[in-house]
ChimeraX commands (.cxc) that place a marker at each C-alpha (Angstrom):
marker #1 position 5.54,3.32,-18.64 radius 0.5
marker #1 position 5.37,2.50,-14.96 radius 0.5
marker #1 position 2.34,1.20,-13.10 radius 0.5
marker #1 position 1.19,1.55,-9.49 radius 0.5
marker #1 position -1.13,-0.54,-7.33 radius 0.5
marker #1 position -3.44,1.16,-4.88 radius 0.5
marker #1 position -5.21,-0.13,-1.79 radius 0.5
marker #1 position -7.44,1.61,0.68 radius 0.5
marker #1 position -6.25,1.82,4.31 radius 0.5
marker #1 position -9.77,0.88,5.44 radius 0.5
marker #1 position -9.52,-2.45,3.54 radius 0.5
marker #1 position -6.35,-3.56,5.39 radius 0.5
marker #1 position -7.06,-6.00,8.22 radius 0.5
marker #1 position -6.49,-4.49,11.67 radius 0.5
marker #1 position -3.91,-7.14,12.56 radius 0.5
marker #1 position -1.72,-5.94,9.63 radius 0.5
marker #1 position -2.13,-2.37,10.59 radius 0.5
marker #1 position -1.19,-3.06,14.21 radius 0.5
marker #1 position 1.97,-4.87,13.21 radius 0.5
marker #1 position 2.98,-2.50,10.38 radius 0.5
marker #1 position 6.15,-0.39,10.42 radius 0.5
marker #1 position 5.77,3.28,9.42 radius 0.5
marker #1 position 8.30,6.02,8.86 radius 0.5
marker #1 position 8.99,9.19,6.87 radius 0.5
marker #1 position 11.52,8.77,4.07 radius 0.5
marker #1 position 14.53,11.00,4.71 radius 0.5
marker #1 position 14.92,12.12,1.12 radius 0.5
marker #1 position 11.40,12.37,-0.30 radius 0.5
marker #1 position 9.61,13.11,3.04 radius 0.5
marker #1 position 6.98,10.56,1.93 radius 0.5
marker #1 position 5.13,8.62,4.64 radius 0.5
marker #1 position 5.97,4.99,4.08 radius 0.5
marker #1 position 4.41,1.79,5.49 radius 0.5
marker #1 position 5.62,-1.79,5.50 radius 0.5
marker #1 position 3.21,-4.56,6.28 radius 0.5
marker #1 position 4.23,-8.03,7.59 radius 0.5
marker #1 position 4.83,-10.38,4.68 radius 0.5
marker #1 position 4.30,-7.76,1.97 radius 0.5
marker #1 position 7.13,-7.84,-0.53 radius 0.5
marker #1 position 7.19,-4.01,-0.89 radius 0.5
marker #1 position 6.65,-0.92,1.22 radius 0.5
marker #1 position 4.00,1.52,0.15 radius 0.5
marker #1 position 3.54,5.20,0.28 radius 0.5
marker #1 position 0.69,6.57,2.48 radius 0.5
marker #1 position -1.44,9.21,0.72 radius 0.5
marker #1 position -4.25,11.16,2.39 radius 0.5
marker #1 position -6.77,11.87,-0.34 radius 0.5
marker #1 position -9.28,14.06,1.49 radius 0.5
marker #1 position -9.43,15.49,4.94 radius 0.5
marker #1 position -13.03,15.53,6.04 radius 0.5
marker #1 position -14.63,16.40,9.40 radius 0.5
marker #1 position -15.45,12.68,10.04 radius 0.5
marker #1 position -12.26,11.18,8.75 radius 0.5
marker #1 position -9.94,10.98,5.77 radius 0.5
marker #1 position -9.75,8.72,2.76 radius 0.5
marker #1 position -6.30,7.14,2.94 radius 0.5
marker #1 position -4.72,4.98,0.27 radius 0.5
marker #1 position -1.44,3.16,-0.05 radius 0.5
marker #1 position 0.49,3.33,-3.32 radius 0.5
marker #1 position 2.87,0.51,-4.31 radius 0.5
marker #1 position 5.12,0.43,-7.33 radius 0.5
marker #1 position 3.65,-2.36,-9.49 radius 0.5
marker #1 position 6.73,-4.31,-10.73 radius 0.5
marker #1 position 7.31,-5.29,-14.37 radius 0.5
marker #1 position 8.97,-8.51,-13.25 radius 0.5
marker #1 position 6.34,-11.29,-13.26 radius 0.5
marker #1 position 7.64,-12.98,-10.12 radius 0.5
marker #1 position 7.73,-9.82,-8.04 radius 0.5
marker #1 position 4.42,-8.61,-9.39 radius 0.5
marker #1 position 2.78,-11.98,-8.63 radius 0.5
marker #1 position 4.20,-11.87,-5.06 radius 0.5
marker #1 position 2.48,-8.53,-4.47 radius 0.5
marker #1 position -0.82,-9.72,-5.99 radius 0.5
marker #1 position -0.64,-12.95,-3.97 radius 0.5
marker #1 position -0.15,-10.93,-0.78 radius 0.5
marker #1 position -3.19,-8.73,-1.58 radius 0.5
marker #1 position -5.35,-11.79,-2.39 radius 0.5
marker #1 position -4.14,-13.76,0.66 radius 0.5
marker #1 position -5.35,-10.94,2.94 radius 0.5
marker #1 position -8.47,-10.25,0.79 radius 0.5
marker #1 position -7.41,-6.70,0.08 radius 0.5
marker #1 position -8.99,-5.23,-3.05 radius 0.5
marker #1 position -6.52,-3.38,-5.20 radius 0.5
marker #1 position -6.46,-1.19,-8.34 radius 0.5
marker #1 position -3.60,-1.00,-10.82 radius 0.5
marker #1 position -3.09,2.25,-12.79 radius 0.5
marker #1 position -0.68,2.60,-15.65 radius 0.5
marker link #1:1,2 radius 0.2
marker link #1:2,3 radius 0.2
marker link #1:3,4 radius 0.2
marker link #1:4,5 radius 0.2
marker link #1:5,6 radius 0.2
marker link #1:6,7 radius 0.2
marker link #1:7,8 radius 0.2
marker link #1:8,9 radius 0.2
marker link #1:9,10 radius 0.2
marker link #1:10,11 radius 0.2
marker link #1:11,12 radius 0.2
marker link #1:12,13 radius 0.2
marker link #1:13,14 radius 0.2
marker link #1:14,15 radius 0.2
marker link #1:15,16 radius 0.2
marker link #1:16,17 radius 0.2
marker link #1:17,18 radius 0.2
marker link #1:18,19 radius 0.2
marker link #1:19,20 radius 0.2
marker link #1:20,21 radius 0.2
marker link #1:21,22 radius 0.2
marker link #1:22,23 radius 0.2
marker link #1:23,24 radius 0.2
marker link #1:24,25 radius 0.2
marker link #1:25,26 radius 0.2
marker link #1:26,27 radius 0.2
marker link #1:27,28 radius 0.2
marker link #1:28,29 radius 0.2
marker link #1:29,30 radius 0.2
marker link #1:30,31 radius 0.2
marker link #1:31,32 radius 0.2
marker link #1:32,33 radius 0.2
marker link #1:33,34 radius 0.2
marker link #1:34,35 radius 0.2
marker link #1:35,36 radius 0.2
marker link #1:36,37 radius 0.2
marker link #1:37,38 radius 0.2
marker link #1:38,39 radius 0.2
marker link #1:39,40 radius 0.2
marker link #1:40,41 radius 0.2
marker link #1:41,42 radius 0.2
marker link #1:42,43 radius 0.2
marker link #1:43,44 radius 0.2
marker link #1:44,45 radius 0.2
marker link #1:45,46 radius 0.2
marker link #1:46,47 radius 0.2
marker link #1:47,48 radius 0.2
marker link #1:48,49 radius 0.2
marker link #1:49,50 radius 0.2
marker link #1:50,51 radius 0.2
marker link #1:51,52 radius 0.2
marker link #1:52,53 radius 0.2
marker link #1:53,54 radius 0.2
marker link #1:54,55 radius 0.2
marker link #1:55,56 radius 0.2
marker link #1:56,57 radius 0.2
marker link #1:57,58 radius 0.2
marker link #1:58,59 radius 0.2
marker link #1:59,60 radius 0.2
marker link #1:60,61 radius 0.2
marker link #1:61,62 radius 0.2
marker link #1:62,63 radius 0.2
marker link #1:63,64 radius 0.2
marker link #1:64,65 radius 0.2
marker link #1:65,66 radius 0.2
marker link #1:66,67 radius 0.2
marker link #1:67,68 radius 0.2
marker link #1:68,69 radius 0.2
marker link #1:69,70 radius 0.2
marker link #1:70,71 radius 0.2
marker link #1:71,72 radius 0.2
marker link #1:72,73 radius 0.2
marker link #1:73,74 radius 0.2
marker link #1:74,75 radius 0.2
marker link #1:75,76 radius 0.2
marker link #1:76,77 radius 0.2
marker link #1:77,78 radius 0.2
marker link #1:78,79 radius 0.2
marker link #1:79,80 radius 0.2
marker link #1:80,81 radius 0.2
marker link #1:81,82 radius 0.2
marker link #1:82,83 radius 0.2
marker link #1:83,84 radius 0.2
marker link #1:84,85 radius 0.2
marker link #1:85,86 radius 0.2
marker link #1:86,87 radius 0.2
view
């Protein structure tokens, strides 16, 4: 079973958004974002398109390896970004 961690775009500090690198994956056509210092890139997902804005979340693979998983958690916590893990 694999797990994923989710964050909300609105919870990401503006400084991280401004310095992020974004691109479209050539194979999957997924929109991908890499934030400074984050050990993994995440997939951008638009949840709802509303007249006054969209709910946007970022999905990260949540590693089974303790060291890698803790690096991702530490990055979220360092930047005070709330996250949810779904298995």
